[in-house]
C-alpha positions as CSV (number, residue, x, y, z in Angstrom):
1,M,186.0,118.2,87.8
2,E,185.5,115.5,85.2
3,S,188.0,112.7,85.6
4,S,190.2,111.8,82.8
5,H,189.1,108.2,82.7
6,A,185.7,106.5,82.7
7,V,184.1,105.4,85.9
8,G,183.7,101.9,84.7
9,A,187.4,101.6,84.0
10,R,188.4,101.4,87.7
11,V,185.4,100.0,89.6
12,R,184.2,96.5,90.2
13,A,181.0,95.4,88.6
14,P,177.9,96.3,90.6
15,E,176.7,93.6,93.0
16,P,173.0,92.8,92.6
17,T,171.1,91.1,95.4
18,I,167.6,91.1,96.9
19,A,166.8,92.1,100.5
20,P,163.7,92.1,102.6
21,I,162.4,95.7,103.3
22,A,162.2,94.9,107.0
23,S,165.9,94.1,107.0
24,L,166.8,97.2,105.0
25,A,164.9,99.3,107.5
26,Q,166.9,97.8,110.4
27,R,170.1,98.5,108.5
28,V,169.2,102.1,108.3
29,L,168.5,102.3,112.0
30,T,171.8,100.6,112.9
31,G,173.8,102.9,110.6
32,D,174.8,100.4,108.0
33,V,172.8,102.2,105.3
34,V,173.1,106.0,105.4
35,L,172.2,109.0,103.3
36,P,175.1,111.1,102.0
37,K,174.7,114.8,102.3
38,F,174.5,115.4,98.5
39,Q,171.1,113.7,98.7
40,R,168.0,115.8,98.8
41,G,165.9,116.0,102.0
42,F,162.7,114.0,102.3
43,V,160.2,115.5,99.8
44,W,157.5,112.8,99.4
45,T,153.9,113.7,100.2
46,S,151.7,111.6,102.5
47,E,149.8,110.4,99.4
48,Q,153.1,109.1,97.9
49,I,153.9,107.2,101.1
50,L,150.5,105.5,101.3
51,Y,150.8,104.6,97.6
52,L,154.2,102.9,98.2
53,L,152.8,100.9,101.2
54,D,149.8,99.8,99.1
55,S,152.2,98.6,96.3
56,V,154.1,96.5,98.9
57,R,150.8,95.1,100.1
58,R,149.8,94.1,96.6
59,N,153.2,92.7,95.9
60,Y,153.8,95.2,93.1
61,P,157.4,96.1,92.3
62,V,158.6,99.4,93.9
63,G,161.9,99.7,92.1
64,S,165.5,98.9,93.1
65,L,167.9,100.6,95.5
66,L,171.4,101.7,94.6
67,L,173.9,101.6,97.4
68,W,177.6,102.5,97.5
69,R,179.8,100.4,99.9
70,T,182.8,102.2,101.2
71,T,184.9,102.8,104.3
72,D,185.2,106.5,103.5
73,K,183.5,108.7,106.1
74,L,181.4,111.2,104.3
75,A,179.2,114.0,105.5
76,S,175.8,112.3,106.1
77,G,172.6,112.7,108.0
78,H,172.0,110.7,111.2
79,E,168.3,111.3,111.4
80,I,165.5,109.8,109.3
81,A,161.8,109.8,109.8
82,G,162.2,111.5,113.2
83,L,164.5,108.7,114.4
84,D,168.2,109.0,115.3
85,T,170.4,106.4,113.6
86,V,173.7,105.0,114.7
87,P,176.7,107.1,113.5
88,Q,179.3,105.5,111.3
89,H,182.4,104.0,113.1
90,E,185.8,105.1,111.9
91,G,187.1,102.7,109.3
92,S,184.0,100.5,109.2
93,P,182.3,100.0,105.8
94,V,178.8,101.5,105.3
95,H,176.4,101.7,102.5
96,Y,175.4,105.1,101.2
97,V,172.1,105.4,99.3
98,L,172.6,106.8,95.8
99,D,169.1,106.0,94.5
100,G,165.9,105.1,96.4
101,Q,166.2,107.5,99.3
102,Q,162.5,108.6,99.2
103,R,161.3,105.0,99.1
104,L,163.6,103.8,101.8
105,A,162.9,106.7,104.1
106,S,159.1,106.1,103.6
107,L,159.4,102.5,104.6
108,V,161.6,103.2,107.6
109,G,159.1,105.9,108.7
110,A,156.0,103.8,108.2
111,L,157.5,100.9,110.2
112,H,159.4,102.8,112.9
113,G,159.0,106.5,112.5
114,T,157.6,109.1,114.9
115,G,155.7,112.3,114.2
116,P,152.4,113.1,112.4
117,L,153.7,112.2,109.0
118,W,154.3,108.6,110.2
119,D,151.1,108.1,112.2
120,I,149.8,105.6,109.6
121,A,147.3,102.8,110.1
122,Y,145.8,100.0,108.0
123,D,142.0,99.7,107.8
124,L,141.4,95.9,108.0
125,E,137.8,96.3,106.9
126,Q,138.5,98.5,103.8
127,E,142.0,97.0,103.3
128,E,143.6,100.4,102.7
129,F,146.3,102.5,104.4
130,L,145.5,105.9,105.9
131,H,147.0,108.7,107.9
132,L,145.5,109.0,111.4
133,S,143.8,112.2,112.2
134,E,140.7,113.5,114.0
135,G,138.6,112.7,111.0
136,T,139.7,109.1,110.5
137,P,137.6,106.2,111.7
138,V,138.3,104.4,115.0
139,G,137.7,100.8,116.0
140,P,139.3,97.4,116.2
141,H,139.7,97.4,112.4
142,I,142.2,100.3,112.4
143,M,145.6,98.8,113.1
144,P,148.8,101.0,113.4
145,V,151.2,100.1,110.7
146,R,154.2,99.9,113.1
147,H,152.8,96.6,114.4
148,V,153.2,94.8,111.1
149,N,157.0,94.9,111.5
150,S,156.9,92.4,114.3
151,V,154.7,89.2,114.0
152,G,154.6,89.0,117.8
153,A,153.5,92.6,118.3
154,M,151.0,92.3,115.5
155,L,149.4,89.1,117.0
156,A,149.3,90.7,120.5
157,W,147.5,93.8,119.0
158,V,144.9,91.9,117.0
159,R,144.1,89.5,119.8
160,E,143.5,92.4,122.1
161,H,141.7,94.8,119.7
162,A,140.3,92.7,116.8
163,P,139.0,89.3,118.1
164,D,137.2,88.8,114.8
165,Q,139.0,85.9,113.1
166,R,138.5,87.5,109.6
167,L,140.3,90.7,110.8
168,Q,143.1,88.6,112.4
169,S,143.7,86.7,109.2
170,R,144.0,90.0,107.2
171,A,146.4,91.4,109.8
172,E,148.6,88.3,109.7
173,A,148.6,88.4,105.9
174,L,149.7,92.0,105.9
175,S,152.4,91.3,108.4
176,N,153.7,88.4,106.4
177,Q,153.7,90.4,103.2
178,F,155.8,93.2,104.8
179,N,158.2,90.9,106.5
180,H,158.8,88.8,103.3
181,Y,158.6,91.5,100.6
182,Q,162.0,91.9,98.9
183,V,163.5,94.6,96.7
184,P,166.4,94.4,94.3
185,V,169.6,96.1,95.7
186,V,172.6,97.0,93.6
187,T,175.7,97.7,95.5
188,L,178.7,99.6,94.0
189,L,182.1,98.7,95.2
190,D,185.5,100.6,95.0
191,V,183.9,103.8,93.7
192,S,185.5,107.2,94.6
193,E,183.6,110.1,96.2
194,E,183.5,112.1,93.0
195,D,182.3,109.2,90.9
196,S,179.6,108.3,93.4
197,A,178.3,111.9,93.2
198,R,178.5,111.8,89.4
199,I,176.6,108.5,89.3
200,F,173.9,109.9,91.7
201,E,173.5,112.9,89.4
202,R,173.2,110.9,86.3
203,I,170.5,108.6,87.8
204,N,168.5,111.5,89.2
205,S,168.6,113.7,86.2
206,T,166.2,111.5,84.3
207,G,163.9,110.3,87.1
208,T,162.0,112.1,89.8
209,S,162.2,115.8,89.2
210,M,165.0,117.4,91.1
211,D,165.8,121.0,92.0
212,I,168.7,122.5,90.1
213,V,170.5,123.0,93.4
214,D,170.3,119.2,94.0
215,L,171.8,118.5,90.6
216,V,174.6,121.0,90.8
217,R,175.3,120.0,94.4
218,A,175.7,116.4,93.3
219,G,178.0,117.3,90.5
220,T,180.3,119.5,92.6
221,W,180.1,117.5,95.9
222,A,183.1,116.2,97.7
223,Q,184.0,115.3,101.3
224,D,185.3,118.9,101.9
225,F,182.8,120.8,99.7
226,D,179.0,120.9,99.8
227,L,177.5,123.5,97.5
228,K,174.3,123.6,99.5
229,E,176.2,124.5,102.7
230,E,178.2,127.1,100.7
231,I,174.9,128.7,99.5
232,E,173.6,128.6,103.0
233,Q,176.6,130.6,104.1
234,L,176.0,133.0,101.3
235,L,172.4,133.5,102.3
236,K,173.5,134.2,105.9
237,V,175.0,137.3,104.5
238,L,171.4,138.5,103.9
239,D,170.5,137.2,107.3
240,R,173.2,139.3,109.0
241,K,171.8,142.3,107.2
242,E,168.3,141.3,108.4
243,Y,167.2,141.6,104.8
244,G,165.4,138.2,104.4
245,R,166.3,135.7,101.7
246,V,166.0,135.3,98.0
247,D,165.7,131.8,96.5
248,T,168.6,129.5,96.1
249,K,168.5,129.5,92.3
250,T,169.1,133.3,92.3
251,M,172.1,132.7,94.5
252,L,173.3,130.0,92.0
253,R,173.1,132.6,89.3
254,T,175.3,135.0,91.3
255,I,177.9,132.2,91.8
256,A,177.9,131.2,88.2
257,A,178.5,134.8,87.1
258,A,181.2,135.2,89.7
259,A,182.9,132.0,88.4
260,G,183.1,133.7,85.0
261,F,180.2,132.1,83.2
262,G,176.8,133.8,83.3
263,F,173.3,133.8,84.7
264,S,171.5,131.1,82.8
265,T,170.7,127.5,83.8
266,K,173.3,126.3,81.3
267,D,175.9,128.5,83.1
268,I,174.8,127.2,86.5
269,H,175.4,123.6,85.3
270,R,178.9,124.6,84.1
271,L,179.9,125.0,87.8
272,R,180.4,121.3,87.8
273,Q,183.5,121.9,85.6
274,V,185.1,124.2,88.2
275,D,187.6,123.0,90.8
276,R,186.5,123.5,94.4
277,L,189.1,126.2,95.1
278,R,187.6,128.4,92.4
279,L,184.1,127.5,93.4
280,R,184.8,128.7,97.0
281,E,186.3,131.9,95.6
282,A,183.2,132.5,93.5
283,V,181.0,131.9,96.5
284,S,183.1,134.3,98.5
285,E,183.0,137.0,95.8
286,A,179.3,136.6,95.4
287,G,178.8,136.9,99.2
288,K,180.8,140.2,99.4
289,A,179.0,141.6,96.4
290,A,175.6,140.5,97.9
291,E,176.4,142.6,101.0
292,R,177.0,145.6,98.8
293,A,173.8,144.9,96.8
294,V,171.7,144.8,100.0
295,D,173.2,148.0,101.2
296,F,172.4,149.7,97.9
297,L,168.8,148.3,97.9
298,Y,168.2,149.4,101.5
299,T,169.7,152.9,101.3
300,Q,169.1,153.9,97.7
301,I,165.9,152.1,96.8
302,R,164.6,151.9,100.3
303,T,163.6,148.2,100.1
304,P,163.7,147.0,103.7
305,N,163.6,143.3,102.7
306,A,164.1,140.9,99.8
307,E,160.4,140.1,99.5
308,A,159.8,143.7,98.4
309,L,161.8,143.2,95.2
310,P,159.6,143.0,92.1
311,Y,161.9,140.3,90.7
312,Y,164.6,138.3,92.4
313,N,166.4,138.2,89.0
314,Q,167.2,141.9,89.5
315,F,169.1,140.9,92.6
316,A,171.3,138.5,90.6
317,V,172.3,141.3,88.2
318,L,172.9,143.7,91.1
319,V,175.2,141.3,92.8
320,E,177.3,141.1,89.6
321,V,177.3,144.9,89.3
322,F,178.8,145.2,92.8
323,R,181.2,142.3,92.2
324,Q,182.6,144.0,89.1
325,L,182.3,147.5,90.6
326,P,182.9,147.2,94.4
327,K,183.2,151.0,94.9
328,P,180.9,152.9,92.5
329,T,181.2,156.7,92.2
330,P,178.1,158.7,93.2
331,T,177.4,159.1,89.5
332,Q,177.5,155.4,89.0
333,Y,175.3,154.8,92.0
334,D,172.7,157.1,90.4
335,A,173.0,155.1,87.1
336,V,172.4,151.8,89.0
337,T,169.4,153.3,90.7
338,R,168.0,154.3,87.3
339,W,168.6,150.8,86.0
340,F,166.7,149.4,89.0
341,W,163.6,151.5,88.4
342,L,163.5,150.9,84.7
343,T,163.8,147.1,84.9
344,A,161.3,147.0,87.7
345,S,158.7,148.9,85.7
346,G,157.9,146.2,83.1
347,E,158.0,142.5,82.7
348,Y,161.6,142.3,81.5
349,F,162.7,140.0,84.3
350,K,159.5,138.0,84.5
351,G,160.5,135.9,81.4
352,W,164.3,136.5,81.6
353,R,165.8,134.3,78.9
354,E,169.3,133.3,78.0
355,S,169.1,135.6,75.0
356,Q,168.6,138.5,77.4
357,M,171.1,137.3,80.1
358,T,174.2,137.5,77.9
359,P,173.6,141.1,76.8
360,D,172.8,142.1,80.3
361,L,176.0,140.6,81.6
362,Q,177.9,142.4,78.8
363,A,176.2,145.6,79.7
364,V,177.2,145.2,83.4
365,T,180.8,144.7,82.3
366,A,180.8,147.7,80.0
367,F,179.4,149.8,82.7
368,A,181.9,148.6,85.4
369,E,184.8,149.2,83.0
370,G,183.6,152.8,82.3
371,R,182.8,152.2,78.6
372,T,179.1,153.2,79.2
373,Q,177.5,155.7,81.5
374,E,174.4,153.6,82.0
375,I,173.7,149.9,82.4
376,E,172.2,149.4,79.0
377,T,169.1,147.1,79.0
378,G,166.4,145.9,76.7
379,A,163.7,146.7,79.2
380,A,160.9,148.8,77.8
381,L,159.7,152.1,79.1
382,P,156.4,152.1,81.1
383,R,153.3,154.0,80.2
384,S,150.8,155.5,82.6
385,V,148.2,152.8,81.6
386,L,150.3,150.4,83.7
387,W,148.6,151.7,86.9
388,Q,145.1,151.6,85.4
389,R,145.4,148.1,83.9
390,S,147.3,146.3,86.7
391,P,145.4,144.8,89.6
392,F,146.8,145.2,93.0
393,S,148.1,142.0,94.5
394,R,151.0,141.9,97.0
395,Q,152.7,139.2,94.9
396,N,152.7,140.8,91.4
397,A,155.4,143.0,90.1
398,P,153.4,146.2,89.3
399,S,152.0,146.1,92.9
400,K,155.5,145.7,94.3
401,L,156.6,148.6,92.2
402,L,153.8,150.8,93.4
403,V,154.6,149.9,97.0
404,L,158.3,150.9,96.4
405,L,157.2,154.2,94.7
406,L,155.0,155.0,97.7
407,S,157.6,154.1,100.3
408,Y,160.3,156.1,98.4
409,E,158.2,159.3,99.1
410,N,158.2,158.7,102.9
411,P,154.4,158.8,102.9
412,I,152.5,160.6,105.7
413,D,149.3,159.2,107.0
414,L,146.3,161.3,105.8
415,N,144.5,161.2,109.2
416,T,147.2,161.1,111.9
417,G,149.9,163.1,110.1
418,R,152.6,160.5,111.2
419,R,155.1,158.9,108.9
420,I,154.1,155.4,107.9
421,D,156.4,152.6,109.0
422,V,157.5,151.6,105.5
423,G,159.3,148.4,106.7
424,K,156.2,147.2,108.3
425,A,154.1,148.2,105.3
426,L,156.3,146.3,102.9
427,S,156.0,143.0,104.7
428,S,154.3,140.5,102.4
429,H,152.1,139.4,105.3
430,N,150.8,142.8,105.9
431,D,147.9,144.2,103.9
432,K,146.7,146.6,106.7
433,Q,148.9,149.5,105.6
434,F,147.2,149.9,102.3
435,H,143.8,151.3,101.4
436,H,141.7,151.9,98.3
437,F,141.5,155.6,98.0
438,F,138.0,155.1,96.6
439,P,136.8,152.4,99.0
440,R,135.8,149.2,97.2
441,A,132.5,148.9,99.1
442,W,131.6,152.4,98.0
443,L,132.6,151.7,94.4
444,R,130.6,148.5,94.4
445,R,127.5,150.5,95.3
446,Q,128.2,152.7,92.4
447,G,128.3,149.7,90.0
448,V,132.1,149.7,89.5
449,S,133.5,146.2,89.0
450,A,135.7,144.7,91.7
451,A,138.5,144.4,89.1
452,K,138.5,148.1,88.2
453,A,138.2,149.1,91.9
454,N,141.3,147.1,92.6
455,A,143.5,149.0,90.1
456,C,147.0,149.8,91.4
457,G,146.3,153.5,90.8
458,N,143.6,153.4,93.5
459,L,145.9,152.3,96.3
460,V,147.6,154.5,98.9
461,M,149.6,153.6,102.0
462,L,147.7,154.3,105.3
463,T,147.9,153.1,108.8
464,A,145.4,150.5,109.9
465,L,143.8,153.1,112.2
466,S,143.1,155.5,109.3
467,N,142.0,152.6,107.1
468,N,139.3,151.8,109.6
469,W,138.4,155.5,110.0
470,I,137.8,155.9,106.3
471,S,135.8,152.7,106.1
472,D,133.5,152.6,103.1
473,R,132.7,156.4,102.9
474,A,132.7,158.4,99.7
475,P,136.0,160.2,99.1
476,S,134.2,163.6,99.0
477,R,133.0,163.0,102.6
478,Y,136.2,161.7,104.3
479,L,138.4,164.2,102.5
480,K,136.1,167.1,103.6
481,D,136.4,165.8,107.2
482,L,140.2,165.6,106.9
483,A,140.3,169.2,105.5
484,D,138.1,170.5,108.3
485,L,140.2,168.7,110.9
486,N,143.7,169.7,109.6
487,G,143.3,172.4,107.0
488,E,143.4,172.2,103.2
489,D,147.1,173.0,103.0
490,V,148.1,170.3,105.4
491,L,145.8,167.8,103.7
492,R,147.3,168.6,100.3
493,A,150.8,168.1,101.6
494,R,149.9,164.7,103.0
495,L,148.3,163.7,99.8
496,R,151.4,164.7,97.8
497,S,153.5,162.4,100.0
498,C,151.1,159.6,98.9
499,L,151.5,160.7,95.2
500,V,148.0,162.2,95.0
501,E,148.4,165.5,93.2
502,E,145.8,168.3,92.8
503,D,144.0,167.0,89.7
504,A,143.4,163.6,91.4
505,Y,142.4,165.4,94.6
506,Q,139.8,167.5,92.8
507,A,138.4,164.5,91.0
508,A,138.1,162.7,94.4
509,L,136.2,165.7,95.8
510,R,133.7,165.2,92.9
511,D,133.6,161.4,93.6
512,D,134.8,161.0,90.0
513,F,136.6,157.7,90.1
514,D,137.6,157.6,86.4
515,G,139.0,161.1,86.6
516,F,140.9,160.2,89.8
517,L,142.3,157.0,88.3
518,R,143.6,158.8,85.2
519,A,145.1,161.7,87.1
520,R,146.7,159.5,89.8
521,S,148.1,157.2,87.1
522,E,149.7,160.1,85.4
523,T,151.3,161.2,88.7
524,L,152.7,157.7,89.3
525,H,154.0,157.5,85.8
526,K,155.6,160.9,86.0
527,R,157.4,160.0,89.3
528,L,158.6,156.7,87.9
529,M,160.0,158.4,84.8
530,E,161.8,160.9,87.0
531,L,163.4,157.9,88.8
532,I,164.3,156.2,85.6
533,G,165.7,159.4,84.1
534,S,168.5,159.1,81.5
535,A,168.5,155.3,81.8
536,A,165.6,155.5,79.4
537,E,168.1,156.3,76.6
538,G,169.6,152.8,76.8
539,S,166.2,151.0,76.9
540,A,164.2,149.4,74.1
541,I,161.3,151.8,73.6
542,G,159.5,149.6,71.1
543,Q,156.9,148.1,73.4
544,S,153.8,150.2,74.1
545,D,153.6,150.0,77.9
546,G,156.2,147.8,79.4
547,M,153.8,144.9,79.7
548,S,153.4,141.8,77.6
549,S,150.4,141.6,75.2
550,D,148.8,139.0,77.4
551,E,148.9,141.1,80.5
552,P,145.5,140.7,82.2
553,T,143.2,143.6,82.1
554,L,141.2,144.7,85.1
555,D,138.0,143.3,83.6
556,S,139.4,139.8,83.4
557,A,141.8,139.4,86.3
558,P,140.6,141.1,89.5
559,D,143.0,139.4,91.8
560,G,146.2,139.4,89.7
561,G,148.8,136.7,89.8
562,P,152.0,135.9,91.6
563,V,155.1,137.3,90.2
564,D,157.4,134.8,88.4
565,R,160.5,134.8,90.5
566,D,162.5,132.6,88.2
567,S,162.6,132.2,84.5
568,V,163.1,128.8,82.9
569,D,166.6,129.6,81.7
């Protein structure tokens, strides 16, 4: 997409001026100044807004604005700060904001906006801006900021609410400052759509931090192509499958791979070099492959939604697998399943680096072309200690892996004998389908630390009703009650569906938590290794347990940490 000549070779010199902020705000409302769609949405916090207003009050510089004057009609937003602006008239010149959107939107919102974010006042006593809420002070010294935009409205308000001459003087001074405060404005003339997006990208790549989607969107944007909208259409593929959504960077990885590059951030940025026809083809290919990946995850892995995935980066690789191999054989399906369980069992995808991404992509290609029987990976094999060392937290990868293992067995509730609704249990907002087999309250009374009690190996999937029925009783007591109610054989069958085998059951009948945790961990490990199967032959077995050396132990990290969805590459 890079043009063959420099931007400066065919554009007029920028036109520098100064303009009052009150005038600029009016130009936004009348549609003379608009925001092109390759801009980000409003992302400033309330604190940043107040800080900007205070800078204006103190006559501090707030930076310049960069506008692009053109008669071209581009995709743009007609709403700012809760206000509808006037749409552009065909053929009439307008000024698109290339730099300064957040500042300009904040000023428009403070002076004219509607909604809680723009309910801003100025404390005439303390001489400071504040957001109005139930906890803010009230009285004649609290003046809504919207009144400073009009001298007449401001004077009418202070005469009615703040008869004190000192407060009136402060209100007038504030109004004068806002009505006379000026900012530098640089206007670009005779610049093409592509060059305007490129200028925007260069400005914002070294200023306020931008999401990679914003940067690549700016670098690929044109009147007939908006990468953000293309990604939104791709994500709707997951919506139609009722699978939930992965993050946009993951989808960018799938597009970059489909375009013939790879998964890394560097590869994502290379999308700017691709013509829009090829970009659309890559998005389309990624979308079709994403549908197949979702079908695979739902039917073969039994993940009912995206939030159940241990790592979103797994999804990026799976999409590429099904892009290169749209119709796997049953044998190939089994190999992809083994790859999933192996890469989910350690931290391989937590710190997914470019040095890993290239071999992974090569492994996918070799597998798709039939040169290998497995998707070869550098992921390490797990050890049973994983389940004893990892704390249960619905946002960390070992916990998600445990939940998938349990759901894969179609668990039966120990008390009611009914199959547990796995889809409901796997919701990230639902913790009521899980129970500590040795209740935490009971373990606390035995002097067991909260961290150790919360080991993944101590978790089973139960209905909320059974969870409440067990409460904080000793395992020996509630298991005996269950055996009396349903019979030993029935209870054992239900326990097996929860991956609690005989050794762990006998330890629980003795209230032996250490024995139970060891036995249950061995069962979980055995089941996981069965699912990994022959994929282990292509893995790097050098690591001891599939976890990094700084993996928190149960004595130091009782709550666990959120899974890293994205690597830095």
